[in-house]
C-alpha positions as CSV (number, residue, x, y, z in Angstrom):
1,X,139.9,109.0,127.0
2,X,139.3,109.5,130.7
3,X,141.2,112.0,133.0
4,X,143.9,110.2,134.9
5,X,145.6,112.8,137.2
6,X,148.5,115.1,136.1
7,X,152.2,115.5,136.0
8,X,153.9,118.5,137.6
9,X,156.8,120.3,135.9
10,X,158.7,123.0,137.9
11,X,161.6,125.4,137.5
12,X,163.5,126.7,140.5
13,X,162.7,130.3,141.3
14,X,160.2,130.4,138.5
15,X,157.1,128.2,139.3
16,X,155.4,125.0,138.3
17,X,152.7,123.8,136.0
18,X,150.4,120.8,136.0
19,X,149.9,118.9,132.7
20,X,146.9,116.7,132.6
21,X,147.1,112.9,131.9
22,X,144.5,110.7,130.2
23,X,144.0,107.0,129.8
24,X,142.1,105.1,127.1
25,X,139.7,102.6,128.7
26,X,139.9,100.3,125.6
27,X,143.6,99.9,124.9
28,X,144.9,101.2,128.3
29,X,147.3,103.6,126.7
30,X,148.4,106.7,128.6
31,X,148.7,110.1,127.0
32,X,149.7,113.6,128.3
33,X,148.5,117.0,127.2
34,X,150.9,119.2,125.3
35,X,153.7,120.9,127.3
36,X,154.1,123.6,124.6
37,X,153.1,126.5,126.8
38,X,155.6,125.5,129.5
39,X,158.5,124.7,127.1
40,X,157.8,127.9,125.1
41,X,157.9,129.9,128.3
42,X,161.3,128.4,129.4
43,X,162.7,129.0,125.9
44,X,161.7,132.7,126.0
45,X,163.2,133.1,129.4
46,X,166.4,131.5,128.4
47,X,166.6,133.7,125.3
48,X,166.0,136.8,127.4
49,X,168.8,135.8,129.8
50,X,171.2,135.1,126.9
51,X,170.6,138.6,125.5
52,X,170.9,140.0,129.1
53,X,174.3,138.2,129.6
54,X,175.6,139.3,126.2
55,X,174.7,143.0,127.0
56,X,176.3,142.8,130.4
57,X,179.5,141.2,129.1
58,X,179.7,143.9,126.4
59,X,179.8,146.4,129.3
60,X,182.6,144.3,131.0
61,X,180.3,143.0,133.8
62,X,181.7,139.9,135.4
63,X,179.7,136.7,135.6
64,X,179.6,137.2,139.4
65,X,178.1,140.7,138.7
66,X,175.5,139.3,136.3
67,X,174.5,136.7,138.9
68,X,174.0,139.4,141.5
69,X,171.9,141.5,139.2
70,X,169.7,138.5,138.3
71,X,168.6,138.3,141.9
72,X,166.3,141.2,141.1
73,X,164.7,139.1,138.3
74,X,165.1,135.3,138.5
75,X,168.2,134.3,140.5
76,X,170.9,132.3,138.6
77,X,174.5,131.4,139.5
78,X,177.6,132.7,137.6
79,X,178.1,129.2,136.0
80,X,174.7,129.4,134.4
81,X,175.5,132.7,132.7
82,X,179.0,131.5,131.7
83,X,177.5,128.4,130.0
84,X,174.7,130.5,128.4
85,X,177.1,133.0,127.1
86,X,179.4,130.4,125.6
87,X,176.4,128.6,124.0
88,X,175.2,131.8,122.5
89,X,178.6,132.6,121.0
90,X,179.0,129.1,119.6
91,X,175.9,129.5,117.5
92,X,177.0,132.8,115.9
93,X,178.2,132.2,112.3
94,X,180.7,134.8,111.2
95,X,181.0,134.9,107.4
96,X,184.5,134.2,106.0
97,X,186.3,137.1,104.3
98,X,187.4,137.3,100.7
99,X,191.0,138.1,99.9
100,X,191.4,141.6,98.6
101,X,194.4,143.3,96.9
102,X,197.4,142.0,95.0
103,X,199.6,141.7,98.2
104,X,197.3,140.7,101.0
105,X,198.7,140.2,104.5
106,X,197.7,136.7,105.7
107,X,198.3,135.3,109.2
108,X,198.5,131.5,109.5
109,X,198.2,129.9,112.9
110,X,197.3,126.6,114.6
111,X,195.5,125.8,117.8
112,X,195.4,122.4,119.5
113,X,192.0,121.7,120.9
114,X,191.0,118.3,122.3
115,X,187.7,116.6,121.6
116,X,187.4,114.0,124.4
117,X,190.6,112.0,124.3
118,X,191.1,112.9,120.7
119,X,193.7,115.6,119.8
120,X,192.5,117.9,117.0
121,X,194.2,120.8,115.2
122,X,192.4,124.0,114.2
123,X,194.1,125.6,111.2
124,X,193.3,129.3,110.7
125,X,194.1,131.8,108.1
126,X,193.4,135.4,109.1
127,X,193.2,138.7,107.3
128,X,196.2,140.8,108.6
129,X,194.3,144.1,108.7
130,X,190.9,143.1,110.2
131,X,192.1,139.9,112.0
132,X,188.9,138.2,110.7
133,X,189.1,134.6,109.4
134,X,189.5,133.8,105.7
135,X,189.8,130.0,106.1
136,X,189.2,127.7,109.1
137,X,189.5,123.9,109.4
138,X,189.4,121.3,112.2
139,X,191.8,118.6,111.2
140,X,193.1,115.3,112.7
141,X,196.7,116.2,111.7
142,X,198.9,119.2,111.0
143,X,201.4,117.4,108.7
144,X,202.7,119.1,105.6
145,X,200.1,117.7,103.3
146,X,197.2,118.8,105.5
147,X,198.6,122.4,105.7
148,X,199.3,122.5,102.0
149,X,195.8,121.4,101.1
150,X,194.4,124.0,103.5
151,X,196.4,127.0,102.3
152,X,195.9,126.0,98.7
153,X,192.3,127.2,99.2
154,X,193.5,130.8,98.7
155,X,195.9,130.1,95.8
156,X,195.6,132.8,93.1
157,X,198.3,133.4,90.5
158,X,197.4,137.1,90.5
159,X,198.3,137.7,94.1
160,X,201.5,137.8,96.0
161,X,200.6,136.9,99.6
162,X,202.5,138.3,102.6
163,X,202.5,135.3,104.9
164,X,203.0,135.7,108.7
165,X,203.6,132.6,110.7
166,X,205.3,131.4,113.9
167,X,208.8,130.0,113.8
168,X,208.1,126.5,112.5
169,X,210.7,125.8,109.8
170,X,208.3,123.8,107.6
171,X,206.2,126.8,106.4
172,X,208.6,128.3,103.9
173,X,208.9,125.0,102.0
174,X,205.1,124.5,102.0
175,X,204.5,128.0,100.7
176,X,207.0,127.5,97.9
177,X,205.1,124.4,96.8
178,X,201.9,126.4,96.6
179,X,203.0,129.9,95.5
180,X,206.3,129.2,93.9
181,X,208.4,132.3,94.4
182,X,205.4,134.6,94.4
183,X,205.1,135.2,98.1
184,X,206.8,136.9,101.1
185,X,207.3,135.1,104.3
186,X,207.6,137.0,107.6
187,X,208.3,135.3,110.9
188,X,206.0,136.5,113.8
189,X,207.8,139.2,115.7
190,X,206.1,138.1,119.0
191,X,207.7,134.6,118.7
192,X,211.0,136.0,117.6
193,X,211.1,138.4,120.6
194,X,210.4,135.5,122.9
195,X,213.4,133.7,121.5
196,X,215.6,136.8,122.0
197,X,214.4,137.1,125.6
198,X,215.0,133.4,126.2
199,X,218.7,133.9,125.3
200,X,219.3,136.1,128.3
201,X,219.7,134.8,131.9
202,X,217.0,135.7,134.3
203,X,219.1,138.1,136.4
204,X,221.0,139.8,133.7
205,X,221.9,143.5,133.9
206,X,221.3,146.1,131.2
207,X,225.0,145.8,130.3
């Protein structure tokens, strides 16, 4: 191999590095030296800023504030830290809880995220005391059978779950299919209060 110039790699506000290139006089193939030192440096800097952003957010520092502080180190914009923080959180795996007690309080809820143009449904079962997840599932539908299969994951004939849900009328029938009569169903007070408020006109008096 004979030396054949170099490639320059750079990072704004950080610096640049030259990586040597070589060419084989027999087969004319081109090769480049390893970029490990450069990529390892960028990886360590990104990990540092991820920890930095996490600590700042724990202290209720805004993304604008984090960006201003970073000017004393390596300047970055608020969007950089917002994406870094979101990426960091997405990789954290929180272990699911186990159901404890003979009458656990379980909160069932659904979110409606979209993946591209595809509508998805996130089914979640939370522990009523700690608010931590017991079961989670991303599904293509939230029909009765999907919900039934999801909730059946916590079926235990020795427990009488206290189920808290929104005001969807289907849930009581679904729970009866799973638990028989061995459950208590409570409608979410937040949703019920919203219904009560909705019954009043906007400019009503206390009377």
